[in-house]
C-alpha positions in Angstrom: 0.0 0.0 0.0 1.2 3.5 -0.9 -0.2 6.5 0.9 -0.3 10.0 -0.4 -1.3 12.8 1.9 -2.6 16.2 0.7 -4.6 19.2 1.7 -2.2 21.1 3.9 -1.6 24.8 3.6 -1.6 28.1 5.4 -4.7 29.0 7.5 -5.5 31.6 10.1 -6.3 30.8 13.7 -9.8 29.5 13.9 -9.9 28.4 10.3 -10.4 24.9 8.9 -8.6 22.5 6.6 -9.4 19.0 5.3 -6.5 16.6 4.8 -6.8 13.7 2.5 -4.8 10.5 2.4 -5.2 8.5 -0.8 -4.2 4.9 -0.7 -3.3 2.5 -3.5 -4.0 -1.2 -3.3 -7.2 -3.2 -3.3 -7.2 -4.0 0.4 -7.4 -0.5 1.7 -10.7 -1.3 3.4 -8.9 -3.8 5.6 -6.5 -1.2 7.0 -6.8 0.7 10.2 -5.6 4.3 9.4 -4.0 6.9 11.6 -2.9 10.5 11.4 0.2 11.8 13.2 1.9 15.1 13.2 5.4 16.5 13.8 6.1 20.1 14.7 9.6 21.6 14.3 12.0 20.2 16.9 9.3 18.1 18.4 8.5 14.4 18.5 6.0 12.9 16.2 2.6 12.7 18.0 -0.6 10.9 17.5 -3.6 12.9 16.2 -6.4 10.5 15.3 -7.1 7.0 14.1 -10.0 5.1 12.5 -10.7 1.4 12.4 -10.9 -0.6 9.2 -14.7 -0.5 9.4 -14.9 3.2 10.2 -16.9 2.3 13.2 -14.3 3.2 15.8 -12.1 6.2 16.2 -9.5 7.6 18.6 -8.4 11.1 19.1 -5.6 12.9 20.9 -7.0 15.0 23.8 -5.5 18.1 22.1 -7.8 17.7 19.1 -10.9 16.2 20.5 -14.0 18.2 19.5 -12.1 20.0 16.8 -10.8 17.3 14.4 -12.8 14.5 12.8 -11.3 11.4 11.0 -13.3 9.6 8.4 -12.8 7.2 5.5 -14.3 6.5 2.1 -13.4 3.0 1.1 -14.9 3.5 -2.4 -12.3 6.2 -2.9 -9.5 4.5 -1.0 -9.2 7.7 1.0 -9.1 8.7 4.7 -9.8 12.3 5.7 -8.9 14.5 8.6 -11.3 17.4 9.0 -9.6 20.1 11.1 -11.7 22.9 12.6 -10.9 25.7 15.0 -7.3 25.5 14.2 -4.7 26.9 16.6 -1.1 27.9 16.0 0.0 24.9 18.0 -1.6 22.7 15.3 1.2 23.8 13.0 3.1 20.7 11.9 3.7 18.2 9.1 0.8 15.8 9.1 1.3 12.1 8.2 -1.1 9.4 7.4 -0.4 5.8 8.3 -2.0 2.5 7.8 -1.8 -1.1 9.0 -3.6 -4.4 8.6 -3.4 -5.4 12.2 -6.7 -5.9 14.0 -8.1 -2.7 15.4 -7.0 -2.2 19.0 -7.9 1.2 20.5 -5.3 0.7 23.2 -2.5 0.8 20.7 -4.0 2.8 17.8 -2.1 5.9 19.0 1.3 4.3 18.8 3.2 5.1 15.6 5.1 1.8 15.7 1.8 0.0 15.2 1.6 1.3 11.6 3.6 -0.2 8.8 2.7 2.1 5.9 3.3 5.8 5.9 2.6 8.7 3.6 5.0 11.5 2.9 3.4 14.2 5.0 1.6 17.5 4.2 2.4 20.8 6.0 -0.2 22.6 7.9 0.7 26.1 9.1 -1.7 28.1 11.3 -1.0 31.7 11.6 -1.8 33.7 14.8 
């Protein structure tokens, strides 16, 4: 599976963006998908994850209520809708996927994902 993230850009505080992660491969619907981000000089951190069925999601506390992860298996795409953006949301955002069975206790761990996209930059100006 190859992942291609897109949709990043420059937005003002309080604005919105929708990131997309397009996947190649016929088995996309079997993959749990996650979004992670890495700000300059910081560790990569978990943002959100969605199960293969789309029925379960996980969010980092810092984005709960503002971000929504979803998927469209017909389009082999997972989305991250980001609202009420803050300067601290500025980072390179990465999508990731894995075929392991969904486990909400580990869905936030980057080492649980085998496939990674190249990242898309989100900049939130104050």
